[in-house]
N, C-alpha and C positions, 0 to 999 in steps of 0.2 A: 207522770209529771206532765205529759202532753195535755191530758184532759184538764188538769188543774190550771195549766197556763192558758188554755182556751177560755177560762173564766174571765180572763182579762178583757175579752171581747164584750162581755156583758157589762163589765164595769165601764167595759168600754161600751166654748170658745166665746154750761153757757158762761163763756169766759168774759163777755163784754156786757157790762151793766148787770142789773138784776142781782141774783144770788152770788156770793163770793165763791171762787174756785177753792178746791182742796188746799192748794198751796197758799192761799190767802187767809185761811182759817187759823186761829191761834192754836198752840200746842195743846194736847189733851192731858188731863191729869191722870196719872197712873195709880190704880188702887194698890193696896198692899199685897204682898205675895206675888203670885204669878197670874192673878186675875186680869182679865181684859177690861178696858173701859167699856161702859155700857154701849157707847156709840159704835165701838169696834165689834162687839158681839154680833150686831146685826149683819156685818159683812161676812162673818164666819157661819153663824147659825141661822141667819134670816130673822125676820120679825113678823109680828102680826099686824103691822101697819098696812092698812088698805091702800091700794094704788090702782091707777088706770093706765099709767105710762111709765117707762123707765126713768124719766126725768124726776119723778116723784120719789124715787128711792135713793138712799145714800149709796147703796151697793151698785146702782146703775142698772138693776134688773128687776122689772116688775114681773112676778111669776105667779100666774093664776090668781091675780087680784091681791097678792101680798108681796112685800119686798123680799126677794130671794137672798139666800146666803150661799157661800161657797159650797158648803156640804149638803145643801138642801135642793139645789137645782141639778137636773140630770142631763144637761146638754153641755158638751165640752166648751163651745164658744162662750156660753154664759159663765161657766166657771172661770174661764180666762179673763173675761171682762171684769168680774168681781175681784179676782186675784190681783189684776193690774191696778185697780182702784185702791185696793187694800195696801199694796206696796207703796203707792203714791201718798196715801194718808199716813202710813207708818213712818215715812221719812221726815215728817215735820215735828215729831215728838221724840226726844232722846230716850232711848231704851225701849221704845214701842216695837221696833222691828224684832228685837230679840224676844220680846214677850209673845208676839204673835207666832213667831217661828217655834218657840217652845211649846205653845199650845197645839199647833198643827202637828208637830212631831209626836206629842203625847197621844193625841187621838189616833194617829196613823199606826201606832204599835199596840193600841189597847185591844186585847183579844175579844172582849165582849161587845165591841162596837161593830155596827153593820159594816160589812166589807166595802160597800159602795162609799160610805162616809169616809172610811180610811183612805180609799183610793183618791177621793176628791181632795183630801188634805195634801196628798202627794203633789197634786196640781199646784196648790198654793206654795208648797215648799220649793218646787221648781221655779216658780215665778220670783221667789225671794232669792234664788241662787243658793239655797241652803244645802250645799253638797254634803257636809258632814252629817247632817240629820238624815239625808236621804241614804247615805251609806249605812247608817244605823238601821233604817227600815229594811234595807236590802239584806242585812246580815242578821236581823233579829230572829231568834228561834221560834217565836210565837206568832210571827207574821205569815199569813198564807201566801202561797206562790203567786196568785194574781196580783196582790198588792206589792210583793217583791218585784214582780215583772214591771209594774207601773213605775216603781222606784228606779229600776235598772234603765228603763227608757228615759226617764227624767235625767238621770246622771249622765247617760250617753249624750243626750242633747246638750248638756252643760259642758261636755268635753272631758268628763271624768272617766278614766279608763276602767274604774271599778264596776261600772254598769255594763261594759261591753260584752263580757262572756255570756250573761243571761240574755242580752239583746240579740246576740248572734244566735242563740238557741231559739229565740222567738221568731227569727226570720224563717224558721222551718215549721212554724205553727200551722196547724190545719186550717185555722181561721185566717182567711185572706186579709181582712182588715187589720188584724193583729200583726201578721207578717209584714204587711206593707208599712205599717207604722214603725216597726222595728227597722226596716230598711231605710226609711226616711231619717230615723234617729241616728243611724250609723253615718249617713251623709252629713247630718248637722253637727256631728261630734268634732270634726276637724282632727281626729286622732289618726295619724298616719304611721306611727312607729310603735313597736312593742306588742301590738295585738293584731289580729287578723281582720280588721275592719274592712279593708279593701277586698279581701277574699270573700267575705260574706256578701258583698255587693256584686262582685264579678260572677259569683256562682249563679246568680239569677238572670244573667244575660242570655235568655233563651226565648225564641219566638213561640215555643210550645207552651210556655207557662202562662198562668193567668195574666191578663193584660194589666191589671192593677199592680201586680207584683213587679212586672217588668218596668212599668212606668216609674214606680218608686225606686227601683234599682238604678235606672238611668239618671233620674233626677238626683239621687243620692251620690252617684259618682261625680256628677258635675259640681255638686255642692262641696263634696269632700276636698276637692282640689289636689288630689294625688296624681301627678303626671304619669304614674305607672299605669293608669287606666286608659291612656290614650290609644295604645295599640289594640287592646281588646275592643274598645268602642269603635275604632275604624273597622276592625274585622266584623263586628256585629252589624255595622251599617250595611254590609253586603247581604244580610239575610233578614234585616229588620222589616216588619210589616210597614205598610205606608203610614199607618197612624203613629208610628214611632220615629219615623225618619227625622222629622223636625226636632223632636225631643233629643235624639241622639246628636244631631248637629249642634243643638244649643249647648249640650254638655261638652262636646268637643271644643266649641268656640270658647267656652268658659275656661277649659283647661289649658288651651293653647294660646288664646288671644288672637287666633288667626281669623280673618274675614273670609271664610270659605263656606260655600253653600252645602247643599245636600248631595253633591256629586261625589260618588265613591272614588273615582279616579283622581279627583283633585285632592281628596284627603290622603290617599295613598301616596301621591306625589309629595304632599306636604310632609308626611311622616318620613319619607325617604330623604328629604332634604334636611329635616330636623329630627333626627332619630330620638325618640323618647326613651326614658329608662325602661328596662325590662319589667314586665308584669310578674308578680309572684305566681307560682304554680297553683292551680286550683282545679277542682273537679266540678263541672257544670251540674247544677241541680237537675235531677231527673223528673220528667213529667210523670205524674202518678195517674194513670188512666182509671184505676179502681176508685180513687177518691174523687177525681174531677168529673168523670162521665159514667161511672158505675160499671165499667168494663174491665175484665181481667187483662193484665199485660200479656202480649203475645209471646 
């Protein structure tokens, strides 16, 4: 399963005068069935329209001289730009949102479709907030684990607990970028009850682990907003490397609302005066010397 999950890393972002904005354009006419209007197909599949700048493309992305589509561009920020524009356009035509979501969901579970295309459809489904369709992707028997992992991360970021178990598993992935994204997703979830989101983040509070992992965990704890993380973060401040102290302080300020700096004694005094709720029991994640530096554990 670990090897399959690592594939996620491979899969793995003019309103004044002139042309009218998307909101000012008239509604689109929907074709029969579940087909997309021709203008919308370009947002999803791209087009052969030549371009030299993003402003020349409806999707907002000029990609190697042609207008890119959600499933044809290979950079996350580009996919998000196109998906956000697609969401804005879909809002002006009754029924278009459901039509687009249906097509993205269909492609994301179609087994003969390239795995990268299916994962990019998951990006679009997340931007539309299509939790029901993402749950279908996550639970579909014919969907590969990397695409299921992308769906789990998307659901977790949307605050849907259905994605949390697989996201927790991804925090332990050998690929650091995948594990870090999973940690950030846990923080964005806002889920503080019923599942072990907090434990998944607290496990990574170790100065021995990869810096990207620890950064993601600290930021995730601050964003999650669970006050049970205060005591572990204060304890971690005593051993955090210099590059993390500001980050830990920022997370503590966000959780407590206290205007305290990086001084450990000041945070210990604050916690003594304002006892936070107890943290759940957790086992710190172990540093794997064999994987990280090629040496056997002593």
